[in-house]
Each structure stands twice: as C-alpha cells, then as structure tokens.
C-alpha positions, -999 to +999 in steps of 0.1 A: -467-394+154-498-416+159-532-403+152-559-426+167-586-428+141-601-461+152-586-484+126-608-501+100-634-516+124-655-485+125-687-472+108-687-467+071-685-429+075-655-431+098-638-456+075-642-431+046-629-403+068-599-424+079-589-434+043-592-398+031-571-385+061-544-412+056-541-406+019-542-368+022-514-370+048-495-394+026-496-369-002-486-340+020-457-361+034-442-365+000-437-328-005-450-292-005-468-294-038-504-297-047-496-325-071-487-347-042-520-338-024-539-347-056-519-379-059-528-389-023-565-381-026-566-398-060-555-431-044-577-426-014-607-421-037-597-451-057-596-474-027-630-461-016-644-465-051-631-501-052-645-510-018-680-493-020-688-489-057-669-512-081-659-544-062-688-565-076-678-556-112-641-560-105-647-595-092-664-606-125-635-593-147-608-617-159-575-614-141-558-601-173-583-572-175-578-564-138-541-562-143-544-539-173-569-517-156-547-515-125-517-505-146-536-478-164-553-464-133-520-464-114-502-446-142-527-418-140-518-413-104-481-414-110-485-386-135-495-363-107-468-377-084-440-370-109-453-336-123-439-303-110-473-285-114-509-294-118-510-279-153-481-301-163-499-331-150-530-324-170-509-317-201-492-351-197-526-368-192-539-351-223-509-363-242-515-399-229-550-396-245-536-382-277-545-346-271-519-322-284-495-347-299-487-352-336-478-389-336-486-421-318-452-424-301-424-400-296-388-408-306-380-413-269-409-438-265-398-457-296-362-458-283-372-472-250-395-498-266-367-510-289-341-509-261-361-526-234-385-549-253-371-580-234-378-563-201-414-556-212-419-592-223-406-605-190-427-581-170-458-590-190-453-628-187-444-627-150-471-603-138-499-627-140-505-663-129-486-679-158-454-679-139-470-695-108-485-723-130-452-730-147-433-730-113-459-755-098-454-778-128-416-776-125-418-784-088-441-814-094-418-828-121-383-821-106-391-816-069-358-809-050-337-800-081-364-775-091-357-754-060-322-747-071-332-742-107-360-718-099-337-699-074-311-695-101-337-683-126-350-657-101-315-645-094-307-642-131-340-622-137-331-600-108-296-593-121-310-586-156-335-561-141-308-543-121-285-542-152-314-526-172-321-502-144-285-491-140-278-488-177-311-469-184-305-437-166-280-411-157-307-393-136-309-394-099-334-417-081-369-401-080-368-393-043-334-377-046-348-351-070-366-333-042 
C-alpha cells in the first residue's frame, strides 16, 4: 500500500511528520509488540535529531568517533527490537550501563570474545577507511593482478564470516522466532 506523504521535498513540519509516520509504521510492521513501536520511533527520532540538531557537531567528529557512536546508538535500538517486553528492554539497557550486574562481563560474553576475537578484529579493521586505503595502494602497485587477489580475499573473508555464523548458533534466524 502506498501512502502519499509528499516525499522529502516538503516543509520542515511535514518532513518531521513523514519520518515519524514511516518509522512508526516500520515498527508496527515488525510485530504486535510495543517494543517494535519504540524501536521504530527511536530510529525516527534519531534521524530527525541528526538532521536538525546534531549534524554540525557530527561533521566535526573524527570518522572513528562517528563509527563508535553509531555502533553504540544502534545497539540501544536493537535492544528494544530483540526484547520481548519493554521492562526486559530497560533491564538489558541497565545491564549495559552496569546497573544490576556483579561483574564487567558474563561468562557468555567472555566465551564469545575468546571464540570470535578474529571476527571482531576483522570487523574493526574493515569498518573504516583503512581497508579502502590499502585496496587503493594494492591496485596502484599491482593493477590487473590486484583485481583477482582482492576478489579472492573478499571471497575468503565472506566464507570465514559464513562459517562463523553457521557454527555460532543453534537458534533460528531472528525473524523466524516470531
């Protein structure tokens, strides 16, 4: 179903209305739970905050800080998405801030860190501009041969990620749990 809201070439007030409607409906679409509604509105408000309140500060931050902030802010949203109730979500958020826990990391967290450290290192190194810079230098040095080498590298990383994903869980895919 298409709802004609006027796109993004509208007044500021209508733009805000459109973003909130789209993200509210996105939350409702994911399921009949208030946590999905909160998740949708959270991301809608984040987009509005970025566009109208924080963009000038965001532009001044180093890329690494932006990546870390995006990761942390997105994880807060995913807590609501994956929680069965609002109370559970706030309990998890409290735990993330150290409220109601007895140690820095649980045994589960330590197990995952020790099991998947290589995955975390790859993710950290490849999420910024470092990989792009290395790839450009490789292409400049080796030109045509680099295309094959970089392609093989990307396939190997993909296979490694799929192997980690398959071996890491016996649970069903998140969307299959509904």
